[in-house]
N, C-alpha and C positions, 0 to 999 in steps of 0.2 A: 142630636145626632148628626156627623157628618158620616155617613156610610158607603164605603164601596165598593164593587164588584169582588171578584177573583183576586187575588194579589199579581200583582204585576207594574213594571216601572208606570211611576202618573205621568200624566203628559202634561208640560208645565208651561207657562209664559212667565218669565221674569222681568220685571220692571224694576230699576233701581238704577243709581248713579254714581255714588262715591265709591272709598275704599272699603265702607262699612260695609255697603249691600255688593261689592266684588267678593268680600271674604266666604258670603252667605252661597252666592252665585256658586263657588266654587266648591263647597261642602255638599250643595243639593246635586252635581254633576258627579262631583265623586264617590255619590250613594246612588251612582247607576239611574237617575230620571231619566226620563227623554225631556230634553230643553225644545220646547217647538218654536220659541221666539224670545229673544232677547230687545225687550224696551229700553232704551236709554236717552238724555236730553241730549241736545243738539250738540257738536263740538263746538267750543267757547274758546277764544283768546283767552291765555291764563300769564303770570309772570312776569318780568319787567318788560321783556322784550314782547309782549301781548301775540304770541304765536298762539296759531289755533293748535286746543290740544282733546285729544278725545279722551272722554270718561273712563275711569279705571274699571267701568263695566264694561265696556265696547272694547276696551282691550283685550280684556281675560276672553272676552266673546270671541273676539277676531281669532284670539290666539287657540281657543277650543272648537275653531270652525263653527259656531253656532249663530243661527240668523239673525240679524238685528235690524230693528227697525230704531226710526230717529224721529219721531213725530214732533211737531210744535203742539200740537193737543189731541186729547182723546174723544174728541167731539167729530172729529172727522167722520164721516158716514163710510167712505172709502176703508178707513182701516178699520172701525167696529166690525162691517163684513169679512175683511181679513180676518179679525179674530173669532170670528162665527165658525169659519171656515176651518182653522185649526183643530177644534173639537178639542180642546183641553179640559183638563180635568181640571184645574186650579189655577190663578195666578197669585204668583210670590213678590210684595211689594216689599221694597226697601228702599228710604232714602229715594224715591224717585224724583221728586221734585213735580210733578204737574199732577193736578186734581184727575179720580176717575169718577167719571157722571154714572151717574145710576144705570144707563144704557151698558156700562161696560163692566160695571159691578155684575150683574146677572150674567153674562156671557159665561164663565167658566162652568162647569157642571158644578162645582162645588164652593162657584165662589172667589173672594178675593183673601189672601191671608197677609198681612201685614207685620212685619217685623218692627215693633215699636221700643226704643230704648230707654225704657223706663217701668215703673211697675204702676201700671196705668190703674185705678183713675189719675195721679200724681203725673205733671208733667208731660199733659196733653200736647201738642204743637211741634212746633219745629227744631227746636235746642235743647234737648230734655239733658242730654248730659251736663252741658255747661252750666243750665238750670241749678239740677240737682248739685253739682257742686258750689257754683257761686250761694245757695242757700243754706250751705254748712248739712244737709243732709248725710247719714249714717250708712246709709245703702240705697243701692238703685236696685235695675234689671233689667231684665228682657220680659218683655209680653208679645205673646203671636196672638193678634187680635184678626176676628171676622171681620172685614171691612163692610161699613156701612156708608150712608152720606155727609155723615157728623163725622166732625174732628178729633178723629182715633176714640171714637164712641163705642166703638163696636163692641161685641159681645169675646169676653176672653177665653182662648183654646187651650192657651197653656204661659207659666209663667214660672222665670227662673231669677236667683238673686244673686245680688252680688254686693259684695262690703265697698264703700267709698272712704280708700287709705289715707294716712293722714298726709300724706307725699303724693298723691295724683293731682296730676294734670286734667286738662280734658282733653288732650293726647293719649297719656296711659289710659285714661278708663274706658277711652273710644276702642283702644285696643283690645281691651277686655271683653267688652260688650261685643264687639265686631266678632270674637270668637266663640263667646256665650250666645248671640243671636245664630251664627251657624249650626251650632248644634241644637239649639231650640227648634230652626225650623227644618232640622229632618227629623229631629223626636215626632214634630208634628205633621210631617207628611207621613211618618210609617204610621203614627195611630190614627190619619185618615186614611190611610189604605187599607188599613185593619179592621176601621166602623169602630175605632175608640176614641175618637174625638168631641166631646163634649162642652158646646159652647155655654158661659155665665155669663151673666150679664155682668156690668160693671158696680159696684157700689156706686152710691148716691152720695155718698162722704169721702171727703178727702180729693175731690178734686182741685187740681192746680195748672196754669198754663205756662207752658215754656215758649214764650213769645220769641219770633227771630229774633237773631241778634242784628244791631243795626251800630251806629256812627256813634251813639251817643251812649250807648252800652256799656261801649268799651272805655269810658272815659273815668277815673278814679275819683271817687266824691271824698274828697279828708276830711269831710264833719263824719263819716258813718267808723265805727267801731273798727278799731285795728282788726280784729278776727272777720270782719265782713270785708276787710280791703284784701286780706292776703287770700280768701278762700277766691275772689274776683281776680285775682291776678293768676291764681292757678288755673281756676278755671278757663281762662280766656288764650290759655298757652295749650296747641300754636294759634287757633284763630276765635277773637279778631287777634288779640293782643289787646292786654291793659294800657291806657293810655293817659301819660302824665304829662302835664303843660307847665312848664318854668316857665313864671311871671315876665321874665326878660327875657323871651322868647317863645313868645305865641306861635309862631310860624312852624315850630319846628318841634311836634310831639314828640315825648319819647316813650318808646315802650318797655314796660315793664313784665320780666319773666319769672321772676322771682322774688319772694319778700317773706317775712316773718313778724310776729308781733315783737316788737322789742321790750329790752328788759327795764327796769326802771331808769326812767333817764328824768336828769332834772329840767323842768320846760318852763317852769317861770310861769308866773300868773299871764302874762301878754302873748304866749305862743300858742298862735290863732292856728286851727288844723290849717293842714298842709304846709306850714313856716317849715324848714331844714333845722334842725336840731345840732346835729353834729356832720359833719364831712370832712371828717379824716380822723385817723389815720384811714384811707381805705374804706370807710364806712360811710353810709347814707343813712341816717335815720332822721324820719318826716313825723310832725305830731298828728296827731289823726283825732278823729271827734273823742276817744276812752284814752287816750296814751299815745302810743307810738309806734310807728312800723318803721323797721329795716329792709332795706330796699337792697335786694342780693344779686340781681341779674339785671342789666338795663341793657337798652337799643337805640342808637340815633338812627334818624333817617339815611340810607346809605350805607350804614356800617354793620356789623356783626354782635350777636349777642356780647356782650362782655360781664366780666365779675365785676362787682363795683368796684373796685380797688384800680381796676386798669378803666374802666367807661371814667373815673375822675380824672385819671390821668387826660385823657382828650377830650373832657370838659370840663373844668371844673366847675366846684358848685361851691358856696360859701356859706356857713351856719347865719341864719337869719333871713336868705332867701325864700320864697314860695313858690311851691306850687298851687295851682291857681284851679277853680272847676270854669271848664268854659274850653270850648273845642276853637281851634285856629281855624281862621278864615280864608 
């Protein structure tokens, strides 16, 4: 059990970078805790213009007048000395992006609590939201975990469940889990302050890994079943976006933003996965491993997301053409 002294605001170091973390930081500030330092990743170029941008957490911390640190590594001895001098009760970590070495994990009085966007031990790792949708899971959630040196292996302090809805994208589920994570960490901090936070070891069964999303992950494999392809398309909306390669346009990948399993279609015995079965009027249906998928919203590079009918007017595709499994070089 993690036990605090008399009730008082906690002294907290917060470490996080994207919007998911910023939502949690906002909730912790609103709960009245004392944020003694906010750690976030260094500013990076982003967008088409590659302008240097601050993280969502840095922007919020600056607006709230909170002290900010942007180390390139937490192995720096000067930074560790600064953390020790802060005399923090706890560090809260959410999608930070840097490894916390053992020396840092042991600095706060009650260690480091992580807000993880899955029901551990399922989907340990970097991309739990997308991997849960991609796998067709019916539910996911938030785990508040006591961090150790492993990859999301520490004891569970609190867990909240969340259903994955049929129409969820990676973006919509992210927003709900960000709000749930903010609620869960505030609850966990209140339990810590009251001496009622009880660590439970993670189950030994049901361990899966949400590997970091790479360029190859985005590419649609048309030999997969329709349900698998549809789940991948919605999982990767908005990041990184599922990618399709038309055989005659290998250097111009097409982003797929919405799809559904197609109804009965006369495919013919020779329709290989990836073959366009129907491209009119305003519909785009493609053969896959166990039937067909209708592509509902697409985007060419340099353009915007368009319904299939509008997309086909600007980029005509004919029945019999093929989408292939291979990335543009």
